[in-house]
Steps between C-alpha positions, in 0.01 A plus 500: 500500500624184328823516697312530828280204408805297403670587830187399691490169312864428592432577866202265500701221341786538746309548822148376437312412814611303801302376795557266791282306740651348813351258754691370799465353846799543729601214730731724703236772518254249643736330748702802613292820481663818626310502826613151603856427619679215330554197722791262451376153398578205726583139416185340355354196674344289226218297651452219247278447313460868425176695465543756222298800389522679163388859444549803276669805649256797489543720193682818586543698183303559183637770275461614143656779301491642148785705354480752215153439354286206398301428188269281703463765768545280810707231665279213621508419869327195650546240772769248392364190675150427625452305822399195297819520293707538816342193658558299181867598498537420871337160443767425238774607742344284773514200267880532495502430875244221510725209404750576778492254790602760758183707445177422685263761354490802267258790542430768238448823697247753357649839408261677740678342798827678424498870589720762335827535696369237741842351563571201722221607737253433219674169422469407868124549479482284188715238668262478796197490272628216281747335745791550258875452535617644169356742245591561135451868418450567128585848370513636146626784285364564151593786264325565170657748258304651209670666203356635174715420200515613137167335413319727747506777236211321333283598800430825311240287319199343671574164340858507626383535859310173476727300268865599535685350796726794574499464880806292592497366854704275725414327829762403758375286790670372814334274759692410815416246772678550834452221756520610865494311828254723687601449867871563437440754218765316297510487123535132406530542124354691206427437133446753215312472172529741205351560156528750214240563228509733198193594296325755280151646506279767347387790722151352509604161640806616695337455839377153410844399372677630811260311721559183298879545515480567874308179562730298277803657667382387844422151368846457345674644805295264716624200299858623541441549873370146552797349315743701712304417814552128442874561475510713814299244698755230414789731588334589831477132594870460428580811701316363804695174470839666457456786750316358804638782715279747312172311546342331801303199375222352714190304414141511610352255746378196315731561203821359645487197273427701187801728482622570146806287416733799486391621844512146640866486393570820694335362813685168462833676451449716809403192699803310375739779596340521845541122545869509405569786740315320779700177437831688504405668825421165670823342378 
């Protein structure tokens, strides 16, 4: 009997308990569902200053699993981000666009307006509703792993269940912002943000700790996203300047005198080349 108990103890120490919780929203699943054919994007016509929308891609997958067995008896499963938390994060992303002189307005789109697998047809409806040119689609992927370590053996006692932090967990979070020109269906640029958190908890407060780590993971990934977004915005401006053949730049009526300096240089350069060619032709 002692040998069997010792063998059982070794098995518990080696394998313990493992669980995983996974939340994700798929950008490709939303834009290109199976029932809709993919359409080749065309050259985007950027009508300056731009009207931009920002929205979360609808959540597609929530999954949880427990392997072997669990001292706590269950793997928590809850909604990763409330609508209020989503709006707060989108407001922070919107602030990264506000200081740019080629942007006229920024609209935060409620999650309810984006339908699962809605694709570009859904984006067309949103475009007409808000009179948008461009939309930033925010998607995410978060995985939380739960493992019981050596200290979980103390769960045989009632006190250990409440005191000993034997539940080891980790939270990996990715947030991605993909900026599309809606009429041409062209991807202009994208920016990722990531975070990683490790923690410990007792079985009693495991769900609370996972929720806290999930929220913190999204907050840290959001900060990383905004920093990368600033970089990508600057690189996009340079790309438009250096590759005018890839972007058609126009400006709205009444805004001809308020073109951003970098776009004004493009217009001036095109005008200068046209003048030289016209002079050569006359001579």
